[in-house]
mmCIF file of the N, C-alpha and C atoms, coordinates in Angstrom:
data_MODEL
# 
_entry.id   MODEL 
# 
loop_
_atom_site.group_PDB 
_atom_site.id 
_atom_site.type_symbol 
_atom_site.label_atom_id 
_atom_site.label_alt_id 
_atom_site.label_comp_id 
_atom_site.label_asym_id 
_atom_site.label_entity_id 
_atom_site.label_seq_id 
_atom_site.pdbx_PDB_ins_code 
_atom_site.Cartn_x 
_atom_site.Cartn_y 
_atom_site.Cartn_z 
_atom_site.occupancy 
_atom_site.B_iso_or_equiv 
_atom_site.pdbx_formal_charge 
_atom_site.auth_seq_id 
_atom_site.auth_comp_id 
_atom_site.auth_asym_id 
_atom_site.auth_atom_id 
_atom_site.pdbx_PDB_model_num 
ATOM 1   N N  . MET A 1 1  ? 57.405 12.839 -38.848 1.00 0.00 ? 1  MET A N  1 
ATOM 2   C CA . MET A 1 1  ? 57.143 14.089 -38.183 1.00 0.00 ? 1  MET A CA 1 
ATOM 3   C C  . MET A 1 1  ? 58.411 14.946 -38.212 1.00 0.00 ? 1  MET A C  1 
ATOM 4   N N  . ALA A 1 2  ? 58.259 16.184 -38.584 1.00 0.00 ? 2  ALA A N  1 
ATOM 5   C CA . ALA A 1 2  ? 59.400 17.094 -38.685 1.00 0.00 ? 2  ALA A CA 1 
ATOM 6   C C  . ALA A 1 2  ? 59.820 17.558 -37.296 1.00 0.00 ? 2  ALA A C  1 
ATOM 7   N N  . GLY A 1 3  ? 61.147 17.637 -37.092 1.00 0.00 ? 3  GLY A N  1 
ATOM 8   C CA . GLY A 1 3  ? 61.674 18.115 -35.810 1.00 0.00 ? 3  GLY A CA 1 
ATOM 9   C C  . GLY A 1 3  ? 61.619 19.632 -35.749 1.00 0.00 ? 3  GLY A C  1 
ATOM 10  N N  . LYS A 1 4  ? 61.507 20.143 -34.569 1.00 0.00 ? 4  LYS A N  1 
ATOM 11  C CA . LYS A 1 4  ? 61.468 21.593 -34.392 1.00 0.00 ? 4  LYS A CA 1 
ATOM 12  C C  . LYS A 1 4  ? 62.885 22.133 -34.323 1.00 0.00 ? 4  LYS A C  1 
ATOM 13  N N  . LYS A 1 5  ? 63.110 23.261 -34.945 1.00 0.00 ? 5  LYS A N  1 
ATOM 14  C CA . LYS A 1 5  ? 64.402 23.919 -34.878 1.00 0.00 ? 5  LYS A CA 1 
ATOM 15  C C  . LYS A 1 5  ? 64.403 24.887 -33.695 1.00 0.00 ? 5  LYS A C  1 
ATOM 16  N N  . ALA A 1 6  ? 65.525 24.968 -33.057 1.00 0.00 ? 6  ALA A N  1 
ATOM 17  C CA . ALA A 1 6  ? 65.665 25.906 -31.942 1.00 0.00 ? 6  ALA A CA 1 
ATOM 18  C C  . ALA A 1 6  ? 65.714 27.326 -32.487 1.00 0.00 ? 6  ALA A C  1 
ATOM 19  N N  . ALA A 1 7  ? 65.095 28.235 -31.810 1.00 0.00 ? 7  ALA A N  1 
ATOM 20  C CA . ALA A 1 7  ? 65.094 29.639 -32.227 1.00 0.00 ? 7  ALA A CA 1 
ATOM 21  C C  . ALA A 1 7  ? 66.495 30.215 -32.059 1.00 0.00 ? 7  ALA A C  1 
ATOM 22  N N  . GLU A 1 8  ? 66.984 30.819 -33.117 1.00 0.00 ? 8  GLU A N  1 
ATOM 23  C CA . GLU A 1 8  ? 68.317 31.404 -33.068 1.00 0.00 ? 8  GLU A CA 1 
ATOM 24  C C  . GLU A 1 8  ? 68.212 32.878 -32.705 1.00 0.00 ? 8  GLU A C  1 
ATOM 25  N N  . GLY A 1 9  ? 69.104 33.323 -31.835 1.00 0.00 ? 9  GLY A N  1 
ATOM 26  C CA . GLY A 1 9  ? 69.117 34.717 -31.420 1.00 0.00 ? 9  GLY A CA 1 
ATOM 27  C C  . GLY A 1 9  ? 69.692 35.610 -32.500 1.00 0.00 ? 9  GLY A C  1 
ATOM 28  N N  . LYS A 1 10 ? 69.416 36.874 -32.393 1.00 0.00 ? 10 LYS A N  1 
ATOM 29  C CA . LYS A 1 10 ? 69.933 37.842 -33.349 1.00 0.00 ? 10 LYS A CA 1 
ATOM 30  C C  . LYS A 1 10 ? 71.403 38.101 -33.063 1.00 0.00 ? 10 LYS A C  1 
ATOM 31  N N  . LYS A 1 11 ? 72.222 38.049 -34.109 1.00 0.00 ? 11 LYS A N  1 
ATOM 32  C CA . LYS A 1 11 ? 73.640 38.310 -33.934 1.00 0.00 ? 11 LYS A CA 1 
ATOM 33  C C  . LYS A 1 11 ? 73.876 39.805 -33.875 1.00 0.00 ? 11 LYS A C  1 
ATOM 34  N N  . GLY A 1 12 ? 74.891 40.199 -33.143 1.00 0.00 ? 12 GLY A N  1 
ATOM 35  C CA . GLY A 1 12 ? 75.205 41.614 -33.022 1.00 0.00 ? 12 GLY A CA 1 
ATOM 36  C C  . GLY A 1 12 ? 75.688 41.929 -31.626 1.00 0.00 ? 12 GLY A C  1 
ATOM 37  N N  . SER A 1 13 ? 75.668 43.189 -31.293 1.00 0.00 ? 13 SER A N  1 
ATOM 38  C CA . SER A 1 13 ? 76.182 43.605 -30.001 1.00 0.00 ? 13 SER A CA 1 
ATOM 39  C C  . SER A 1 13 ? 75.203 43.283 -28.885 1.00 0.00 ? 13 SER A C  1 
ATOM 40  N N  . SER A 1 14 ? 75.739 43.037 -27.761 1.00 0.00 ? 14 SER A N  1 
ATOM 41  C CA . SER A 1 14 ? 74.967 42.722 -26.573 1.00 0.00 ? 14 SER A CA 1 
ATOM 42  C C  . SER A 1 14 ? 74.381 44.007 -25.982 1.00 0.00 ? 14 SER A C  1 
ATOM 43  N N  . PRO A 1 15 ? 73.225 43.940 -25.343 1.00 0.00 ? 15 PRO A N  1 
ATOM 44  C CA . PRO A 1 15 ? 72.675 45.145 -24.709 1.00 0.00 ? 15 PRO A CA 1 
ATOM 45  C C  . PRO A 1 15 ? 73.558 45.667 -23.573 1.00 0.00 ? 15 PRO A C  1 
ATOM 46  N N  . ASN A 1 16 ? 74.439 44.834 -23.058 1.00 0.00 ? 16 ASN A N  1 
ATOM 47  C CA . ASN A 1 16 ? 75.321 45.265 -21.975 1.00 0.00 ? 16 ASN A CA 1 
ATOM 48  C C  . ASN A 1 16 ? 76.379 46.254 -22.448 1.00 0.00 ? 16 ASN A C  1 
ATOM 49  N N  . VAL A 1 17 ? 76.603 46.371 -23.754 1.00 0.00 ? 17 VAL A N  1 
ATOM 50  C CA . VAL A 1 17 ? 77.590 47.296 -24.296 1.00 0.00 ? 17 VAL A CA 1 
ATOM 51  C C  . VAL A 1 17 ? 77.218 48.732 -23.943 1.00 0.00 ? 17 VAL A C  1 
ATOM 52  N N  . TYR A 1 18 ? 75.940 49.026 -23.814 1.00 0.00 ? 18 TYR A N  1 
ATOM 53  C CA . TYR A 1 18 ? 75.503 50.382 -23.494 1.00 0.00 ? 18 TYR A CA 1 
ATOM 54  C C  . TYR A 1 18 ? 75.929 50.801 -22.097 1.00 0.00 ? 18 TYR A C  1 
ATOM 55  N N  . LYS A 1 19 ? 76.305 49.863 -21.256 1.00 0.00 ? 19 LYS A N  1 
ATOM 56  C CA . LYS A 1 19 ? 76.789 50.190 -19.914 1.00 0.00 ? 19 LYS A CA 1 
ATOM 57  C C  . LYS A 1 19 ? 78.211 50.744 -19.947 1.00 0.00 ? 19 LYS A C  1 
ATOM 58  N N  . TYR A 1 20 ? 78.930 50.589 -21.068 1.00 0.00 ? 20 TYR A N  1 
ATOM 59  C CA . TYR A 1 20 ? 80.306 51.044 -21.187 1.00 0.00 ? 20 TYR A CA 1 
ATOM 60  C C  . TYR A 1 20 ? 80.396 52.534 -21.476 1.00 0.00 ? 20 TYR A C  1 
ATOM 61  N N  . PHE A 1 21 ? 79.301 53.170 -21.824 1.00 0.00 ? 21 PHE A N  1 
ATOM 62  C CA . PHE A 1 21 ? 79.290 54.581 -22.192 1.00 0.00 ? 21 PHE A CA 1 
ATOM 63  C C  . PHE A 1 21 ? 78.372 55.371 -21.268 1.00 0.00 ? 21 PHE A C  1 
ATOM 64  N N  . LYS A 1 22 ? 78.677 56.654 -21.096 1.00 0.00 ? 22 LYS A N  1 
ATOM 65  C CA . LYS A 1 22 ? 77.812 57.559 -20.348 1.00 0.00 ? 22 LYS A CA 1 
ATOM 66  C C  . LYS A 1 22 ? 77.630 58.812 -21.183 1.00 0.00 ? 22 LYS A C  1 
ATOM 67  N N  . ILE A 1 23 ? 76.399 59.298 -21.236 1.00 0.00 ? 23 ILE A N  1 
ATOM 68  C CA . ILE A 1 23 ? 76.109 60.523 -21.969 1.00 0.00 ? 23 ILE A CA 1 
ATOM 69  C C  . ILE A 1 23 ? 75.849 61.620 -20.956 1.00 0.00 ? 23 ILE A C  1 
ATOM 70  N N  . GLU A 1 24 ? 76.670 62.665 -21.016 1.00 0.00 ? 24 GLU A N  1 
ATOM 71  C CA . GLU A 1 24 ? 76.523 63.803 -20.114 1.00 0.00 ? 24 GLU A CA 1 
ATOM 72  C C  . GLU A 1 24 ? 76.353 65.044 -20.975 1.00 0.00 ? 24 GLU A C  1 
ATOM 73  N N  . GLY A 1 25 ? 75.123 65.494 -21.117 1.00 0.00 ? 25 GLY A N  1 
ATOM 74  C CA . GLY A 1 25 ? 74.845 66.650 -21.970 1.00 0.00 ? 25 GLY A CA 1 
ATOM 75  C C  . GLY A 1 25 ? 75.093 66.302 -23.421 1.00 0.00 ? 25 GLY A C  1 
ATOM 76  N N  . ASP A 1 26 ? 76.050 66.975 -24.041 1.00 0.00 ? 26 ASP A N  1 
ATOM 77  C CA . ASP A 1 26 ? 76.400 66.706 -25.430 1.00 0.00 ? 26 ASP A CA 1 
ATOM 78  C C  . ASP A 1 26 ? 77.647 65.839 -25.561 1.00 0.00 ? 26 ASP A C  1 
ATOM 79  N N  . LYS A 1 27 ? 78.208 65.394 -24.438 1.00 0.00 ? 27 LYS A N  1 
ATOM 80  C CA . LYS A 1 27 ? 79.450 64.644 -24.492 1.00 0.00 ? 27 LYS A CA 1 
ATOM 81  C C  . LYS A 1 27 ? 79.222 63.170 -24.189 1.00 0.00 ? 27 LYS A C  1 
ATOM 82  N N  . LEU A 1 28 ? 79.989 62.342 -24.869 1.00 0.00 ? 28 LEU A N  1 
ATOM 83  C CA . LEU A 1 28 ? 79.977 60.904 -24.651 1.00 0.00 ? 28 LEU A CA 1 
ATOM 84  C C  . LEU A 1 28 ? 81.284 60.519 -23.971 1.00 0.00 ? 28 LEU A C  1 
ATOM 85  N N  . THR A 1 29 ? 81.203 59.839 -22.817 1.00 0.00 ? 29 THR A N  1 
ATOM 86  C CA . THR A 1 29 ? 82.407 59.411 -22.115 1.00 0.00 ? 29 THR A CA 1 
ATOM 87  C C  . THR A 1 29 ? 82.419 57.897 -22.043 1.00 0.00 ? 29 THR A C  1 
ATOM 88  N N  . ARG A 1 30 ? 83.612 57.344 -22.123 1.00 0.00 ? 30 ARG A N  1 
ATOM 89  C CA . ARG A 1 30 ? 83.778 55.893 -22.037 1.00 0.00 ? 30 ARG A CA 1 
ATOM 90  C C  . ARG A 1 30 ? 84.018 55.526 -20.586 1.00 0.00 ? 30 ARG A C  1 
ATOM 91  N N  . GLY A 1 31 ? 83.316 54.516 -20.112 1.00 0.00 ? 31 GLY A N  1 
ATOM 92  C CA . GLY A 1 31 ? 83.417 54.129 -18.711 1.00 0.00 ? 31 GLY A CA 1 
ATOM 93  C C  . GLY A 1 31 ? 84.552 53.170 -18.438 1.00 0.00 ? 31 GLY A C  1 
ATOM 94  N N  . ARG A 1 32 ? 85.027 52.482 -19.470 1.00 0.00 ? 32 ARG A N  1 
ATOM 95  C CA . ARG A 1 32 ? 86.092 51.508 -19.282 1.00 0.00 ? 32 ARG A CA 1 
ATOM 96  C C  . ARG A 1 32 ? 87.284 51.848 -20.141 1.00 0.00 ? 32 ARG A C  1 
ATOM 97  N N  . LYS A 1 33 ? 88.422 51.276 -19.793 1.00 0.00 ? 33 LYS A N  1 
ATOM 98  C CA . LYS A 1 33 ? 89.667 51.536 -20.494 1.00 0.00 ? 33 LYS A CA 1 
ATOM 99  C C  . LYS A 1 33 ? 89.712 50.756 -21.806 1.00 0.00 ? 33 LYS A C  1 
ATOM 100 N N  . ASN A 1 34 ? 90.265 51.371 -22.855 1.00 0.00 ? 34 ASN A N  1 
ATOM 101 C CA . ASN A 1 34 ? 90.471 50.674 -24.124 1.00 0.00 ? 34 ASN A CA 1 
ATOM 102 C C  . ASN A 1 34 ? 91.739 49.836 -24.041 1.00 0.00 ? 34 ASN A C  1 
ATOM 103 N N  . CYS A 1 35 ? 91.771 48.742 -24.789 1.00 0.00 ? 35 CYS A N  1 
ATOM 104 C CA . CYS A 1 35 ? 92.956 47.890 -24.839 1.00 0.00 ? 35 CYS A CA 1 
ATOM 105 C C  . CYS A 1 35 ? 94.049 48.602 -25.627 1.00 0.00 ? 35 CYS A C  1 
ATOM 106 N N  . SER A 1 36 ? 95.259 48.624 -25.090 1.00 0.00 ? 36 SER A N  1 
ATOM 107 C CA . SER A 1 36 ? 96.363 49.307 -25.764 1.00 0.00 ? 36 SER A CA 1 
ATOM 108 C C  . SER A 1 36 ? 96.871 48.511 -26.958 1.00 0.00 ? 36 SER A C  1 
ATOM 109 N N  . ARG A 1 37 ? 96.649 47.207 -26.996 1.00 0.00 ? 37 ARG A N  1 
ATOM 110 C CA . ARG A 1 37 ? 97.075 46.378 -28.121 1.00 0.00 ? 37 ARG A CA 1 
ATOM 111 C C  . ARG A 1 37 ? 96.046 46.374 -29.250 1.00 0.00 ? 37 ARG A C  1 
ATOM 112 N N  . CYS A 1 38 ? 94.784 46.197 -28.904 1.00 0.00 ? 38 CYS A N  1 
ATOM 113 C CA . CYS A 1 38 ? 93.720 46.065 -29.906 1.00 0.00 ? 38 CYS A CA 1 
ATOM 114 C C  . CYS A 1 38 ? 93.253 47.407 -30.445 1.00 0.00 ? 38 CYS A C  1 
ATOM 115 N N  . GLY A 1 39 ? 93.323 48.448 -29.639 1.00 0.00 ? 39 GLY A N  1 
ATOM 116 C CA . GLY A 1 39 ? 92.949 49.779 -30.087 1.00 0.00 ? 39 GLY A CA 1 
ATOM 117 C C  . GLY A 1 39 ? 91.540 50.169 -29.678 1.00 0.00 ? 39 GLY A C  1 
ATOM 118 N N  . LYS A 1 40 ? 91.016 51.180 -30.372 1.00 0.00 ? 40 LYS A N  1 
ATOM 119 C CA . LYS A 1 40 ? 89.704 51.726 -30.026 1.00 0.00 ? 40 LYS A CA 1 
ATOM 120 C C  . LYS A 1 40 ? 88.608 50.702 -30.282 1.00 0.00 ? 40 LYS A C  1 
ATOM 121 N N  . GLY A 1 41 ? 87.604 50.722 -29.419 1.00 0.00 ? 41 GLY A N  1 
ATOM 122 C CA . GLY A 1 41 ? 86.449 49.846 -29.597 1.00 0.00 ? 41 GLY A CA 1 
ATOM 123 C C  . GLY A 1 41 ? 86.542 48.528 -28.864 1.00 0.00 ? 41 GLY A C  1 
ATOM 124 N N  . VAL A 1 42 ? 87.703 48.193 -28.311 1.00 0.00 ? 42 VAL A N  1 
ATOM 125 C CA . VAL A 1 42 ? 87.865 46.965 -27.540 1.00 0.00 ? 42 VAL A CA 1 
ATOM 126 C C  . VAL A 1 42 ? 88.132 47.374 -26.099 1.00 0.00 ? 42 VAL A C  1 
ATOM 127 N N  . PHE A 1 43 ? 87.177 47.082 -25.229 1.00 0.00 ? 43 PHE A N  1 
ATOM 128 C CA . PHE A 1 43 ? 87.274 47.485 -23.837 1.00 0.00 ? 43 PHE A CA 1 
ATOM 129 C C  . PHE A 1 43 ? 87.890 46.387 -22.991 1.00 0.00 ? 43 PHE A C  1 
ATOM 130 N N  . MET A 1 44 ? 88.528 46.811 -21.914 1.00 0.00 ? 44 MET A N  1 
ATOM 131 C CA . MET A 1 44 ? 89.120 45.875 -20.966 1.00 0.00 ? 44 MET A CA 1 
ATOM 132 C C  . MET A 1 44 ? 88.154 45.674 -19.796 1.00 0.00 ? 44 MET A C  1 
ATOM 133 N N  . SER A 1 45 ? 88.076 44.443 -19.323 1.00 0.00 ? 45 SER A N  1 
ATOM 134 C CA . SER A 1 45 ? 87.193 44.159 -18.200 1.00 0.00 ? 45 SER A CA 1 
ATOM 135 C C  . SER A 1 45 ? 87.882 44.555 -16.902 1.00 0.00 ? 45 SER A C  1 
ATOM 136 N N  . LYS A 1 46 ? 87.073 44.966 -15.932 1.00 0.00 ? 46 LYS A N  1 
ATOM 137 C CA . LYS A 1 46 ? 87.595 45.393 -14.633 1.00 0.00 ? 46 LYS A CA 1 
ATOM 138 C C  . LYS A 1 46 ? 87.503 44.232 -13.653 1.00 0.00 ? 46 LYS A C  1 
ATOM 139 N N  . HIS A 1 47 ? 88.599 43.940 -13.004 1.00 0.00 ? 47 HIS A N  1 
ATOM 140 C CA . HIS A 1 47 ? 88.631 42.956 -11.936 1.00 0.00 ? 47 HIS A CA 1 
ATOM 141 C C  . HIS A 1 47 ? 89.140 43.665 -10.679 1.00 0.00 ? 47 HIS A C  1 
ATOM 142 N N  . LYS A 1 48 ? 89.209 42.938 -9.606  1.00 0.00 ? 48 LYS A N  1 
ATOM 143 C CA . LYS A 1 48 ? 89.619 43.522 -8.329  1.00 0.00 ? 48 LYS A CA 1 
ATOM 144 C C  . LYS A 1 48 ? 91.039 44.091 -8.399  1.00 0.00 ? 48 LYS A C  1 
ATOM 145 N N  . ASP A 1 49 ? 91.949 43.347 -9.009  1.00 0.00 ? 49 ASP A N  1 
ATOM 146 C CA . ASP A 1 49 ? 93.353 43.747 -9.005  1.00 0.00 ? 49 ASP A CA 1 
ATOM 147 C C  . ASP A 1 49 ? 93.965 43.894 -10.394 1.00 0.00 ? 49 ASP A C  1 
ATOM 148 N N  . ARG A 1 50 ? 93.140 43.826 -11.471 1.00 0.00 ? 50 ARG A N  1 
ATOM 149 C CA . ARG A 1 50 ? 93.704 43.869 -12.814 1.00 0.00 ? 50 ARG A CA 1 
ATOM 150 C C  . ARG A 1 50 ? 92.644 44.279 -13.841 1.00 0.00 ? 50 ARG A C  1 
ATOM 151 N N  . ASN A 1 51 ? 93.106 44.656 -15.016 1.00 0.00 ? 51 ASN A N  1 
ATOM 152 C CA . ASN A 1 51 ? 92.259 44.892 -16.182 1.00 0.00 ? 51 ASN A CA 1 
ATOM 153 C C  . ASN A 1 51 ? 92.673 43.881 -17.241 1.00 0.00 ? 51 ASN A C  1 
ATOM 154 N N  . THR A 1 52 ? 91.693 43.251 -17.905 1.00 0.00 ? 52 THR A N  1 
ATOM 155 C CA . THR A 1 52 ? 91.982 42.203 -18.865 1.00 0.00 ? 52 THR A CA 1 
ATOM 156 C C  . THR A 1 52 ? 91.227 42.439 -20.155 1.00 0.00 ? 52 THR A C  1 
ATOM 157 N N  . CYS A 1 53 ? 91.897 42.209 -21.283 1.00 0.00 ? 53 CYS A N  1 
ATOM 158 C CA . CYS A 1 53 ? 91.261 42.290 -22.596 1.00 0.00 ? 53 CYS A CA 1 
ATOM 159 C C  . CYS A 1 53 ? 90.725 40.904 -22.946 1.00 0.00 ? 53 CYS A C  1 
ATOM 160 N N  . GLY A 1 54 ? 89.470 40.825 -23.338 1.00 0.00 ? 54 GLY A N  1 
ATOM 161 C CA . GLY A 1 54 ? 88.868 39.552 -23.708 1.00 0.00 ? 54 GLY A CA 1 
ATOM 162 C C  . GLY A 1 54 ? 89.232 39.107 -25.100 1.00 0.00 ? 54 GLY A C  1 
ATOM 163 N N  . LYS A 1 55 ? 89.744 40.016 -25.914 1.00 0.00 ? 55 LYS A N  1 
ATOM 164 C CA . LYS A 1 55 ? 90.069 39.678 -27.296 1.00 0.00 ? 55 LYS A CA 1 
ATOM 165 C C  . LYS A 1 55 ? 91.487 39.124 -27.427 1.00 0.00 ? 55 LYS A C  1 
ATOM 166 N N  . CYS A 1 56 ? 92.480 39.828 -26.887 1.00 0.00 ? 56 CYS A N  1 
ATOM 167 C CA . CYS A 1 56 ? 93.876 39.400 -27.060 1.00 0.00 ? 56 CYS A CA 1 
ATOM 168 C C  . CYS A 1 56 ? 94.475 38.801 -25.787 1.00 0.00 ? 56 CYS A C  1 
ATOM 169 N N  . GLY A 1 57 ? 93.820 38.993 -24.637 1.00 0.00 ? 57 GLY A N  1 
ATOM 170 C CA . GLY A 1 57 ? 94.310 38.419 -23.395 1.00 0.00 ? 57 GLY A CA 1 
ATOM 171 C C  . GLY A 1 57 ? 95.297 39.272 -22.630 1.00 0.00 ? 57 GLY A C  1 
ATOM 172 N N  . LEU A 1 58 ? 95.501 40.510 -23.056 1.00 0.00 ? 58 LEU A N  1 
ATOM 173 C CA . LEU A 1 58 ? 96.420 41.414 -22.362 1.00 0.00 ? 58 LEU A CA 1 
ATOM 174 C C  . LEU A 1 58 ? 95.905 41.665 -20.947 1.00 0.00 ? 58 LEU A C  1 
ATOM 175 N N  . THR A 1 59 ? 96.789 41.565 -19.967 1.00 0.00 ? 59 THR A N  1 
ATOM 176 C CA . THR A 1 59 ? 96.438 41.809 -18.572 1.00 0.00 ? 59 THR A CA 1 
ATOM 177 C C  . THR A 1 59 ? 97.325 42.894 -17.999 1.00 0.00 ? 59 THR A C  1 
ATOM 178 N N  . GLU A 1 60 ? 96.695 43.895 -17.391 1.00 0.00 ? 60 GLU A N  1 
ATOM 179 C CA . GLU A 1 60 ? 97.419 44.971 -16.719 1.00 0.00 ? 60 GLU A CA 1 
ATOM 180 C C  . GLU A 1 60 ? 97.040 44.925 -15.252 1.00 0.00 ? 60 GLU A C  1 
ATOM 181 N N  . PHE A 1 61 ? 98.036 44.778 -14.410 1.00 0.00 ? 61 PHE A N  1 
ATOM 182 C CA . PHE A 1 61 ? 97.798 44.678 -12.964 1.00 0.00 ? 61 PHE A CA 1 
ATOM 183 C C  . PHE A 1 61 ? 97.775 46.074 -12.344 1.00 0.00 ? 61 PHE A C  1 
ATOM 184 N N  . ASN A 1 62 ? 96.838 46.307 -11.425 1.00 0.00 ? 62 ASN A N  1 
ATOM 185 C CA . ASN A 1 62 ? 96.734 47.575 -10.690 1.00 0.00 ? 62 ASN A CA 1 
ATOM 186 C C  . ASN A 1 62 ? 97.615 47.493 -9.450  1.00 0.00 ? 62 ASN A C  1 
ATOM 187 N N  . GLN A 1 63 ? 98.161 48.615 -9.076  1.00 0.00 ? 63 GLN A N  1 
ATOM 188 C CA . GLN A 1 63 ? 99.033 48.616 -7.903  1.00 0.00 ? 63 GLN A CA 1 
ATOM 189 C C  . GLN A 1 63 ? 98.398 49.344 -6.773  1.00 0.00 ? 63 GLN A C  1 
# 
């Protein structure tokens, strides 16, 4: 008897990425800060006291 393969999800961007942008009229604004090391397209996560890049690990503390 053949075993069943698990269904693989589609690779690509997560639907949560759309939460990082806001469209106001004809303008697109970014809701989160870009990483200064990685450049455009890599957003930093917001924490209570810091911003952290998930790609390179850069941490900026808020004062």
